[in-house]
Structures are given as C-alpha cells and as structure tokens.
N, C-alpha and C positions, 0 to 999 in steps of 0.2 A: 492279179496284183491289185490291191486296194489303192485307190487314188483319192486325193483331196483337192478341193478348190477352196482357196482362201481369198476372201475379198476384204481388203484393208482400206478403210476410209481415212485418209490423212487429215490430221488436225493442224493444218497450216494456219498461220495468223490470218484472222479475218474470215475463216470458213465457219459455216454453221452446220448443225446436225440436230435433227429432231428425233430424239431417242424414243419418245412415245409412239410416234408414227412408224418409225423403223421397226420397233418390236411388235406393235399390234397390227399394222397394215402391211408393211413391206415383207416381213417374214411370213405372213399369212399367204402372200402372193407366191413366195418361194415354195411354200408347202403345196399350194394349189396347182401350180404349173410344173414344178420340178420334183415335188414330193414323191411321186410313185417310183422314182429312180434313186432316191436318197437313202443311204444307210443310216446316217446320223448328222445332226447339225449342232454346232456350238457357237454362241455369240459371246464375245468378250468386249465389255465396255472399257475403254482406255481410262485409267486413273492417273498414271504417272509413267514417266520414262526413266525413272530412277529417283533417288533422293533429291527433293527440291527441283525436279525437272518435270515440266508438263508432258502429258502423254503425246507420243508422235502420231497416234491414231485415235479418232473418235471411237471407232469400233472395228473389230475384225470378226467376220463370219467364216467359220470353218465348216465346210460341207464335205462329207465323206461318202464315197461311192464304192461299190463292190469291185468295180473294174473300169477301165477306160470306156468300154461300150456303154455302160450305164451313165457315165458322166457325159458322154457325147449325146445321148438321148435327152438328158436333162437340159443340156445347153441348147439343143435344138428347140426346146419348148420354153426357153427363157426370155423371149422377146418382151412379154408384158412386165416381167421382173426388171429388165434393163430400162425400159421406158419409165418405170416408177422412180428411179434414183433421184431425179431432180425434185421430187416431192418431199424429200427429207434431208438433202444435203446439196451444197454447192461445191463440194470438193470432188475431185476426180478419183475414183477408186483405183487401187493398185491390185493386181491379180497375181496369185502364185498357184500354179498347178504342180502337184508333187506326188511322189510315191510315199504312202504311209509305211514307215519302217519301224515304228515302235508303239 
C-alpha cells in the first residue's frame, strides 16, 4: 500500500516562512537523509484559501513512499531534517500520514 506524509506549515498571523531557504536548503536535506526511501515529493506554496482569503498554510510538502516500511525507514533518518525546521519558519508543522488512494 502506497503511503504519504504531508507536512503542512500553518500561516497563522505573525508567523514567518523563508521560501528560498525551504526550497534550496531544507528540501535538499530531505533528499539527502530521506531520499533513498522516497518515491516522489511535491511542494505546494500557499497562495489563497479561497477568494479574498489568505492561505491557511505557507507550504505543504507531500512525500510519497512505496509502503509503510519505506516511510518508517525515512522517518528513522529524518532527525537532521526535523532539527532544520526553525531555520525557515517559526510555525509548528502539522502532519498527516495517509494511504494514497488516487
């Protein structure tokens, strides 16, 4: 069963997010430490939450794994990735682990 890990970075009032750092440095760390286990990665930059509504998230990273075992292996190697989060945002990420169904 294909599984995904989504990391959503809330865009609450007063939070900051460095997109350049996130895309160039943080995602490179994801690739370096977790990459051997990853099937695909997609990063979405929040633009809006609807008409005339600010986005609820700065960004959402969707990382897809072939199965639970490969995701577990990636998470076991993710400590440097997690420690890097304060370098690009002061918001606390929200996590969703799910089964890819479509």
